[in-house]
N, C-alpha and C positions, 0 to 999 in steps of 0.2 A: 586662589593660590595659582601657583605657574604651572598647573597640571590642566588647566582648561585645554580642551580640544576643541578647534575651530575649523572650519572648512578653508581650506587655501585657495577660496574664489569667493567671490561676493554674493552669489546666488544662493544664501542659505535656506531659503525657502523654496526654492525651485525643483524642480524635475531633475533627476539624473542625465537624462538625455539632454536637458538644457546646460549642465556643466560639463559635459563632453561634447566633442565635436562629432559630427558622424564618423569621421576617419577614425576618432578614439574608440568609437564605439565599435565599427568594425573591427579595429584591431583586438580589442579585448574578446569579442565573440568570436572572431576567427581563430585568435589563439587559443579559446578555450574549443572551439571544435576540435582542435588536434590533440587535445589531452583529456577530455571528457570520458573518454573509455578505458581509462585506466585511473580512476580516483583515488585507489589504493596506493598506489606507486606515489602519487604526488602527495597525498597527504602524509604519508610516512616518511617521506622526505622532510615536510616541513614540520612535522612534529620532533622528529628525532635531531632536528637542526635546531628547533626551538629548546629542546632538553639540553643540548651541547652548549648554545648561546646564552641562554639565561635558566641555567640550572636550578634556580629558586622557584621556577613555574611549576616543577615536577610536584610540589606540594598541592597543587591546585587538581591534582589529578591520582588522590589516593587509591582509587580502585585500579588504576593503571601501574602505578609505581608503587612498589613496596615501601612502607616506613617500618624500622624495626623499633623495639621497644623502647630505646633510647631517644627514639623521634630522630633519628639518622635516616638518610636515603639510603636504600639500598640500590643496587645496579640492576636488580630484577624488574623489568619493564614487561608486562602483558602484552606481547604483540598482537594477539588476537584482539583483545580488547581495544588497544591502541587503534588498530587497522580498523574497527568498528567505529569508534570515535572519528578518526581521521576520514572516512568515508562520508559520514554524516555531516563534518564541517565542510567537505568538498563540494557534498551536494547542495549545502546551502548557499556556498560561493557560486555554484552553478545555477541554482534558482535566481541569484541576482543577475548575474550574467545574462540571461534568459530574460529578465523581467526589465532590461533597461529602457524598455519604452512603456512600463507600467509602473510608474512610481509610486502611485499610492498604493497597490499592492505590496511593493517591495518594503515600502517605507514601514507600514504594518506590520509585515513579516520581521523585519530589522529591529523596530521597538520589540516585538514580542520575543525574540531571541535576546536580546538585552534583558527583559524583565525576567527570564529562565535564569540568566547567568548570576544575577543577584543572589538567587537561592545558592549558588555554588559559590559565592564569596568572591566572584570576581569583581574587580573595581576597574572603572571607566580608564583609569592610565596604565593599565594591564592591556587593554585592547592594541597599542600602539607596540608593543613588543614583539607581537605576531608578524607585523609587516616584513621585518628584514628576513625571516625564516620562509614566509612565503613567496617573498621576491627569490629568493634562493632557489627553492623548489621549482618554481616557475622557470628559471633560467636552466635548472638541471634537466628538466623533462622536456621544455621546449628548444633548447641548446641555440643554434644557430637563429632561429626564428624568435628568441627573446632580444628583440633589438632595445633601444634605447627609447624609441617612439611607444615602442609596446609597454615596456617598464612604467613609464610615464602616465599611460593611460590606466594601466591595471593600480597605480598608485592611487588616480584620482578616484577610483571606483572604490578601494580600499578605504581610503579617507572618509568618503561618503557613507560606506558601510557603517564603520566606526561612529559617527556622527550621530545617527539614528540609532544603532545599540546603546551608545551611550545615554541618548535621552530615555530609552526604554530603562536604563538600570536606575537612573534617577527618578524615575516615574512609575515604580513598579504596580501602581494601582489604575493607571490610564489604560482606556480601551485603546489597543494596539489599532483598531480598523478605525479610529476616528481620524479627521482630515487632519493630518500633523504638519503644523508650519512653524519651523524653527528658526523664524526670523525675531529679532528680540528689538 
């Protein structure tokens, strides 16, 4: 089908630090250093933006967004629960940023996260819906430090994350710590 997710670079089975230039790694890690101390702020911006731009995604969060007896979305969002989830997601993103030089570890974590999302009915094509909101959140928090180069580096990292999460979603029974090679 047309929803296949491919890395936008030819090194599908390679380590992340080999698909990013050293400058891009520095841009991502440097920008992360500026925001890592307030993950709740970034996470809430990202998820509120996601719910605004992709309202159908609210149904993926039944404990956070209330659904009434007619199966219609309420406007009531449990901010505290959303904040906890947002921080968890941002901590995972931070772990990825901090593991740019340890792709084997990172790949296993991303596959495992993908596997857990299968149980939450998240589909691989949904992963790409988060990028615009994440980019928006990064821009809001980093302000003038979110340059075109920083945005491009983050997009490459996010694409990589999606590929390995998708692999986990499509292979819920594999050992995430196995040596994963996505070349086909």
